[in-house]
N, C-alpha and C positions, 0 to 999 in steps of 0.2 A: 504494499500499499504506500509506503514511504520510500520506495526505491529511487524516486526522482531526487530525493535529498542527497543521496550518495553520488549522483551525477553532477551536482552543482559544483562550480569552480569554488576554490577556497574563498575568494573575495565575496562572492555572492552568498556563500554559506555564513560568513561573518556578519554580513548585512542582515541576513535572516535572523540571526541570534540577537542582533542589536535592535531589531524592529520593535519588540515589546517594550523595551526600555525607552526607545524613542517616542513611541505613542504615549507612554506614561508621562515622560517629561514634557511633551507638548500639552498634555491635558492639564497638568497641575502647575506648570510654570510658564510655558510660552503663550498659551492661549490667555490666561489672566494678564499677563504682561502686555500683550498686544491690545487687549480690551481696555487696560488701564491707560495706555497711550492714546487710544482713540477717544476715550472719555475725557481726558485732559484737554482735548481740542474742541470740546462741545460745551454747550450750556443747556440747562433744562428749565422749562417753565413749570407752572403749578401742577400740570398734569403729567410731568416728567417726560414731555416730548423733547427730544434732543435736537439741537440745531448747531451747525458747525460755526465756530468762532475763531478757528486757527489758533494763533498764540495769544489770544486775548486774555485767557486765564492766567497765563504766565506773566503777562504784562501787568495785570492788576495785582498779582501776588508780589512781584518785585516792587511795586509802588506802595505796598502795605507796610506801615512801620511795624505792626505787631509780627509780621512774618520774620523780619530781621531780628527783632527782640528775642523771639522764641527760638530762632536759629542760633543765635549767640548763646542763649542759655543752654540749648542742647549740646553745643560744643564744650561749654564749661562743665556741664554734667558728665559728658563722656570723658573728657580729659581728666577731670577729678577722680572719677571712678577708676580709670586706668592707673593713676598715680598711687592709688591705695591697694587695689586688688592684686596688681602684678607683683610689687615687691613683698606684700604679705603672702601671697600665694607661693612665690619662690622661697621665702623663709620657711613656710610650713613644709614644702617638698623637701628642702634640704634637711630639715629636722627629722622628717619621717624616714628619709633615706639613711639616717645615721642611727635610728633606733633599732636595736637588736631584738629585744624581747617586747612583746605586746604591740608589735608594729600593726597588726591587723586591727587590734582594738582601737588604737589611736587613729588609724586611718578611717575607721568607720565613724568615730566621733567627729573628725574633721569634715566629713562629708554631710553632717546633719544640716547645716544651712542650705546646701544645694538640694537636699531631699525635700525641703519645705517649699510648697508652691509660693511663688512671689506675692500673690495677693495675701495669703495667710501670713507670710513673713511681714509684709508691710502692716497688716492689721495688728500683729503682735508688737511691733515697734511703735505703732501709733498709741497703743495703750501704755506701753512702757515709758513713753516720752510725754505722756499727758502732763500738763503743767499742774494739775490739781492732785491727781492720785497716781501718777506714774511712778513706777519702781525706781527708775533712774534718778529722779529728783529725790526720792526717799533715801537712797544710798548716799547721794551727795550731801544731803542735809545731816545724815547720821555720822558721816565721816568728817563733817565740819569743813567740807571743801567749798560749799557756798552757804550763804546766810539766808537766802530765800529761793523758792522754786524758780526754775528757769522755763520760760515759755518757749520751748524748742520749736514749735510748729506755727506760732503766731508772729515770729520775728523773721523777716525776709531772708536775711543772711544766714541765720541759724537753720531755717527750714531748708534752704538750698543745701547747706552742708549736711543735714540729716538725710535727705533723699540720695545724695551722692554716697554717703557712708553706708546706708542700707543697701544700695545697689552693689557697692564693693563687697560688702559682707556676704552677699548671696553669691558673688562670683569667685571668691577666694577658693572654695573647695574644688570647683571644676579646674581652675588654674593649677592648683596644687597637684591634683590627680594626674593631669597630663604631664606636668613637669616631673613628677615622681617617676612616671613610666619612662621618660626620657633618661632620667638619672640612672634608673636600673639598667638601662641598655648600654651604658658607658662601661667599658671593660676596666676593672680595677687595676689591671696591669699598667695602664696609662698613668694612674696616679703614683703608683709604686715606682715606676721609672722616673717620673718627674721629681719625686721625693729624693731618689738616689742622686739625681743631678743637682740637688740643692734648691729646688723650687719650693716655696712656701705655700700656705693655703690660698692666699690671694693670687699668687701667680698661677697655681694650678686651676683655680676657678676661672681666671681670665683667659688662659691659653688652652684649657681642655674642656671644662664644663660648658662655658658660654658657646664656643664654636660648634661643639657636638650637640647642643640644644637649639641650634638656630632654627631648624625646621619646626620643632614643637613650639617654640617661642612665636614664630611667625603665624602659625595656625591659631594659637591661643589669642594673640593680640588682634588678629583679623576678625575672628568669630566674636570675641568678647566686645570689641569696639562696635561692631555692627549691632549686637544685641543691646548694648548700652544706649546707643544712639537712637534706637527705635523703641525704647522701653516706654510703656504707658501705665502699666498697672501700679508700679510702686509710687509714682507721682500722684496718680489718681486716687489711690487709697489713703496715702499719708497726708497730702495737702490739697488734693483737687486743683492744683495750680496756684493756690494762694500761699500767704496772704496777698490779696490783690492778684497780681500776675507775677509775683516774685519767683515762683517755681514752675511757671507754665512753660512747657517744652513744646518742641515742633510737632510732636505726635498729637498733642492736645489741639493744636491748630487744625490738624487734619480731621480730628474727631468732631470738633465744633463745626467745621465747614460742611462735613458730610451729614451729620445727624442732628444738628441744631438749625443750620441754615439751609440744609438740603442742597448745598451748592457742590454737587459731586464733581463738576469740572475742576473747580479750584482745589478740592481735596485730592483729586487725581494728579493734578499738576504738582502740588506740594509733595506728594508721594513719589513722583518721578524724580524730583530734585533730591529727596532723601535717598532714594535708590542710587542715584549717581554718586552722591557722597559716600555711600557705603562701598561702592566699587572703587572709589578713589582711595578710601582707607586701605583696602586690600592691596591695591597697587603700591601704595606708599610703604607698607610694611614689608612686602616682598622685595621692593627695591632697596629699602634701607638695610634689610638683613641679607641682601643678595641671594634670595631664593628664586629659582626659576620656576615659572608657571607652567 
């Protein structure tokens, strides 16, 4: 029945094997992406009838002050999260790599923040940081670090720091897990040889650990940066964009345009811009770390 398969040339047989994956890829990625691009070039009336406006949505978006403010806060949020989760995740991975006994136990404990759904984690931190009954203020008061409760989520600067810190707290376990896998793959003989040549801990880390972790680091930074840049749930649960618009990110701009103003064209246009930035993040990391795509 399937004798015709045996008679296929090698190239056509390879294409046949790749066809199901190609169909799946088109269904879940390419078709929505094409539809998103088309929608970004349209506007909709009260009955959701579409009309073509070309780059009109992009023009209005670039003239909107709120767009630039939300974009700037999104960059601040993303960069701040990276500056916290990557060094902390690296430190956790190095610590776990040196633990002999109970490594599995400590590894499981370190993964707990990652196992908690982001919405649940954000709600947990929202209760903990409450200005009246939050446990964080209770500890600070008991330890006499502060003299009065801190309004973590009603002060604009503090609220931005909080959502950045919570985002980083969630991302540390995944970062540590991937880096730990990379550390386990490095032969111990390299460190022993470097030690015999007089290299210290810092020199071994610089010339052995970092170069051999180049690929895991690039993947971690690319993925986590994209995830942080498009995060919505943490900000929505913790602050809702407040106080005022102090913690409003670009994803909230998209949400409000689509589901409050029903301006799907503008929401799609902003989504395209966000997608472009995510792609640029990946290129930047791969270029910086000299990783071939």
